[in-house]
C-alpha positions in Angstrom: 0.0 0.0 0.0 1.4 3.4 -0.9 2.7 5.4 2.0 0.6 8.4 1.0 -2.6 6.4 1.8 -1.3 5.4 5.2 -0.4 9.0 5.9 -3.7 10.2 4.7 -5.6 7.7 7.0 -3.6 8.8 10.0 -4.1 12.5 9.5 -7.4 12.8 7.7 -10.3 15.1 8.6 -14.0 14.3 8.7 -16.5 15.2 6.0 -18.8 18.1 6.6 -22.2 17.0 7.9 -24.8 16.1 5.3 -26.7 19.2 6.4 -24.1 21.5 4.8 -25.5 23.6 2.1 -25.0 22.5 -1.4 -23.0 24.8 -3.7 -24.1 26.0 -7.1 -22.2 23.1 -8.6 -24.5 21.2 -10.9 -24.9 20.5 -14.5 -24.7 23.5 -16.8 -27.3 23.7 -19.6 -26.3 21.1 -22.3 -23.3 20.0 -20.3 -22.0 16.4 -20.7 -19.2 15.9 -18.2 -18.2 15.1 -14.7 -19.0 17.8 -12.0 -17.6 17.6 -8.5 -19.3 19.6 -5.8 -16.5 19.7 -3.3 -18.5 21.3 -0.5 -21.2 18.6 -0.6 -18.7 15.8 -1.5 -20.8 14.7 -4.4 -19.8 13.9 -8.0 -22.4 14.3 -10.7 -22.4 12.6 -14.1 -24.0 15.2 -16.3 -25.6 14.3 -19.6 -27.0 17.1 -21.7 -27.5 19.3 -18.7 -29.2 16.7 -16.5 -27.7 14.6 -13.7 -27.6 10.9 -14.8 -26.0 9.7 -11.5 -24.5 11.1 -8.3 -21.8 9.5 -6.1 -20.5 10.4 -2.7 -16.8 11.2 -2.9 -13.8 11.6 -0.7 -11.3 14.4 -1.5 -7.7 15.3 -0.5 -7.1 15.0 3.2 -6.2 18.7 3.4 -9.2 20.0 1.5 -9.3 21.8 -1.8 -7.3 24.4 -3.7 -4.3 22.3 -4.8 -1.2 24.4 -5.8 1.8 22.2 -5.3 2.9 18.6 -5.4 2.4 16.9 -2.0 0.0 19.4 -0.5 -2.7 16.7 -0.2 -5.4 19.0 -1.6 -7.8 18.4 -4.5 -7.6 20.9 -7.3 -10.4 23.3 -8.2 -11.2 24.2 -11.8 -11.9 22.6 -15.2 -9.6 19.9 -16.3 -9.3 17.4 -19.1 -9.9 13.7 -18.3 -7.8 10.9 -19.6 -9.3 7.5 -20.5 -10.1 5.2 -17.6 -7.4 2.6 -17.1 -6.5 -0.2 -14.7 -4.7 0.8 -11.6 -2.3 -1.2 -9.4 -3.7 0.4 -6.3 -7.3 1.4 -7.0 -8.8 -1.0 -9.6 -9.6 1.8 -12.1 -8.0 5.3 -12.3 -9.3 8.1 -14.5 -6.5 10.7 -14.9 -7.3 14.4 -14.3 -5.1 16.6 -16.3 -3.8 18.8 -13.5 -2.3 21.4 -13.6 -3.6 23.2 -16.6 -1.0 24.9 -18.8 -2.1 28.3 -17.3 -1.7 26.9 -13.7 1.7 25.5 -14.6 2.8 28.9 -15.8 1.7 30.3 -12.3 3.9 27.7 -10.6 1.3 25.1 -9.7 2.9 21.6 -9.5 1.7 18.1 -9.0 0.6 15.0 -10.9 -1.2 11.7 -10.6 -4.5 13.4 -9.7 -7.5 11.3 -10.8 -10.9 9.8 -10.0 -10.6 6.3 -8.5 -12.2 3.8 -6.1 -11.0 2.5 -2.8 -7.6 0.9 -2.3 -7.3 -2.8 -3.3 -7.5 -5.5 -0.7 -9.1 -3.6 2.1 -11.6 -5.3 4.4 -15.2 -4.0 4.5 -14.6 -2.5 7.9 -11.6 -0.5 6.7 -13.5 0.6 3.6 -16.4 1.7 5.8 -14.0 4.0 7.7 -12.8 5.5 4.5 -16.2 6.7 3.3 -16.6 8.9 6.3 -13.5 11.0 5.7 -11.4 12.8 3.2 -8.4 10.5 2.8 -6.8 10.9 -0.6 -3.5 12.6 -1.5 -5.6 15.0 -3.8 -7.7 12.7 -5.9 -11.5 12.2 -6.0 -12.4 8.8 -4.7 -15.8 7.0 -5.0 -16.9 4.5 -2.3 -16.7 1.2 -4.0 -15.1 -0.7 -6.9 -18.6 -1.0 -8.4 -18.9 2.8 -8.3 -15.7 3.4 -10.2 -16.7 0.8 -12.7 -20.0 2.6 -13.3 -18.2 6.0 -13.5 -15.6 4.6 -16.0 -18.3 2.9 -18.1 -20.3 6.2 -18.2 -17.2 8.2 -19.2 -16.4 5.8 -22.0 -20.1 5.6 -23.2 -20.5 9.4 -23.3 -16.9 10.0 -24.5 -16.5 12.6 -21.6 -13.3 14.6 -21.8 -13.6 17.0 -18.8 -14.2 17.4 -15.1 -15.3 20.5 -13.3 -14.3 20.8 -9.6 -16.1 23.6 -7.7 -16.8 24.8 -4.2 
């Protein structure tokens, strides 16, 4: 297991309560893409401006606003998505193309940000603990392998090429 996951589990913070207000993050008119409402910890799969499906997600253990490699934050903004691929640690990994060229010119650093499922080989009890906290090193993580399979299939079917991460 990567050391970053162990570190994240030791020093993670809790999700906001489910009563927290939802942000304005939702599907834009005619939008087909992935939208992450970071405040509500929800990821929406938007098809032609309507939500097809929503998933609970965990984010970086230090919140949002990624600017540098190793800051354990999830980036905010609009990013390209790579094709879903097999992952040694997370079953399926969907690369998020962070930082954008403009962010890189401003000095933002980092890599290996993506959408993925839970770590391989974890017991149901350990997985249950993960879904109640932000635990990633900056990625967007869904709760189960079945969830990431559904996300990957949806991305492939709709040929989605972008993700929008907003507060």
